[in-house]
N, C-alpha and C positions, 0 to 999 in steps of 0.2 A: 857613458858606456865603457865597460871594462872587459877586455879579453886578453888572453895570454899571447895571441897571435897578432902581429902587426902586418896588415895587408898593404899592398901597393896603393898609392893614390889613384883615384879614378878621374878620368878626363870628363870635363863637363862644360856647360855653357850657362851663364846666369844673366838674366835681364829682368827689368820691370821693377815695380814697387808695390808694397802692400803686404798682406799675409804671405808667409812662405809656402811655396808649392813645389813639390818634388815630382819630376817626371822620370819614369823608368821604362825603357823599351823591352821588347820581347826577345826570345832566343834568336840569335843570328842577326838581330837588328841593331841599330844605333839610335842616338838621340835625334837623328834626322827624321825618325818616325813621327815626330811631333811638329814638324814644320808647318803643317796646315792650321794648327791651333795656337802655336807659340805667340804670334803677334797679339791675338785677342786676349789670351790669358795674361800676358805681360802688362796689359793695361791696368789690371787690378790685383795682380799677385807678383810677389818676388819669386820668379820662376828659376829653378835650378834643374836642368836636364842633364842626366848622367849617361855615359856609356857603361854598361855592366862589365864586370871583370872578364877579360878574354874576348871582348867584342869592341868594335870601333877602335878608338885610340887608348882604351884602358888595358893595362897589362893583365895577364892571367894571374890567378892566385897560385901561390906555391903549394897550397894544400888542396885537397879534393874540393871542387866547387859545388858542394851541395847547397840547399836553400839556406841553411843556418850560416855557412861560411860566406855566402854571397851577401846575406843580410848584415853580417858583421862588417864586411867591407863597405857597404853602403852607409851603415851607421857611423863607422869611423870617418867616412868622408863628410857626413853631416857635421860631426864634431869639429873636424878640421876647418870647415868653412863657417863655423859659428851658427849653424842652423839647428834650432832646438827641436821643436815639434811641428812639422809642416803638415799641410794638406798633401795628399798623395794621389797621383794618377799613374797607373801602370797598365801595361799591355802584356798578356800572356805570362811569361816567366816574370816579367816586371810586376805584373799584377799580383802574383803569388808572393813576391818579396814585399810588396806593400802590405799584404795581410800579415806577414810575419813581423813587419815593423809595428803594425797595430797591436799585435800580441805583446810587443815589448813596450807599449805605451809611447811610441814615437810617431803617432799620427793624430792629427786633429780630425781628419776625415779621410775616407778612402773611396776612390773610384777605380775599380779593377775591371778591365775589359778583357774578357776571355782568359781569366787566370788559370794557370795550370793547377791541377788538383787530382783527387782520387778518380780512377777509372777502372772498369773491368778489364781483365787481361786482353780480350779481343779488341776492345776500344783502344787500349794502350798500344797494341801491336799495329793497328791501323794508323794511329797518330805518329808513331815512330817511323813507319814506312813512308808516310807523307813528308816528314821532316827530312829523312835521308834523301828522298827523291828531290826535294827542293834544294838541298845542299848540292847534290851532284849536278842538277840542272843549272843552278845559278853559277856554279864553278865553270861549266862549259860555256855559259852565256856571257860571263863577265868580260872576257877580252873584247867582245864586239858589242857590248851593251850600249855604248855611246851612240853610234849611228843607228843601231837596230831599234832602240826604244824611243826614237824621236816620233815616229808615227803612232797614232793612238791605238790602232788595231793590234800590232805586235806588243805594245806596252801593256794593253789590257790583258792579252793572253799570257804574257810573262808573269804578271802579278796576280793571276786568277786564284791561286791558292791562298793568298793573303788579303786581297782586296776585291770587293765586288764591283767597284767602279774604278778600275785601274786607269781609265782614260782621264779621270780627274787628277791623277797624280802627275805633277810636272815632270818632264823628261829628266831633268837633272836629279830630282828626288828619286825617281825610279831607278836611275843608274846607281845612285848611292845606296839604295835599298838592296839591289841585286849584288853589287860588289861587297857591301857590308856583310851580307849573308854568306857569300862565297868565301870571304877572306877572314871571317871570325876565327881567330887562332885557337880558341878553346871550345869550339862547337861540339866536338865529339865527347869531351869530358863533361860538358854541361848537360848534354843529352843523357849520358850515363849516370851522373850523380844528382842532377837537379830535376830532371823530367821523369825518367823511367821509374825511379823508386818513390815518387811523390805520392803519399797516401795519408797525409795529415787529416784527421777528422775532428780534433779537439781544438776549437777556437774560442773557448769560453773566456779567455783573457782579453778578447777584443771588446773595447768599451766605447769606441767612437762610431759615428755614423758611417755606414758602409753601403755603397751602391755597387752591385755586380752586374755587368752588362755583357751581352753576347750578340753578335751580328746575326741577322736572319739568314745570311748566306755563308755562315762560318761552317766549313766542313772539317775543321781541325779540332775544335774544342770539344765537340760531342756533348756528353752530359755533365762534364765537370763543373762548368760555371753554375748551372742550376743547382747542382748538389752542394756547391760551396755556399750559395745563397741560403740554402736550408741549414747548413752547419754553422754559419757565422751568426751569432746572436743579433737579432734585429736587422739583419741585412735585407735590402730591397733589391729585387731583380728587375732588370730592364732589357727589353729586346731592342736592338738598333736596326730598324728597317733598312733593307738594301745595303747592308754593311757586311764585310767579310771578317776574317779572323783579326787582322790588323786594321780595324775599321776607323781609325782616327781620321784618315784622309778621305774616307768614303762619306762620313757624316760629321764634319768638323764642328758645325754649329751645335749639333746635338751633344757632342762630347763636351763642349764648353758649358752647355746648360747643365749637364750632369755634374761637372765639377762645382758649379755655382750652387746647385741644389744640395749636394753633400756638404759643402762648406757652410751653407746657411742653416744646416740641421744640427750643427755642433752645440 
């Protein structure tokens, strides 16, 4: 991969053995989003989970963080870690970056859960309003998240925008999710440059197996996942029953099966 801009290194965690598998979280999230599936995936894949630029422990980009620049940064990180063409699992913005990597022939297979994509102006306005509300709400909640999210009821309520079964999320993971969303240093630039203007409709360069999934209780994705399944050549669409926008922890066994299904299709 060649680019004139050198981006900062991204923070990540790597474990397991087998075919390479890259995990990319969504907007405002961190690699902790994949805690529910990481142990099982690491049994048969060489798993690399990254924090996206400006989130978690990864520094923000010096340039505008649009989808192309974010993908450049991820691709540079793959090169630096000696990862050639991995299988990909991404959520939300991470799912959109997975599709961009596939466009660049850097994917063996893709599972994109609720990827960002084209929306009508009213849908985009609704989506951005929810994201802004979540950011402000989580920032208010972050200082008391530790004790407040130990009981299942407030934990489920706090995670309702992202997860349909918030009670299944361990308290420590819920606290990490809330604080990660609240503290993501580049949140507003990511919304402005990577989410709001996203309207890519030409995916003809994608040549690997692609599974696009959306939770049945996802109130954030709206029509974009189904539209992307139509736009990406040969993509298959799956509904994740009783799962929210960030549905990995809601239905971890189903997500692992999707990764295996896509990988077996290459």
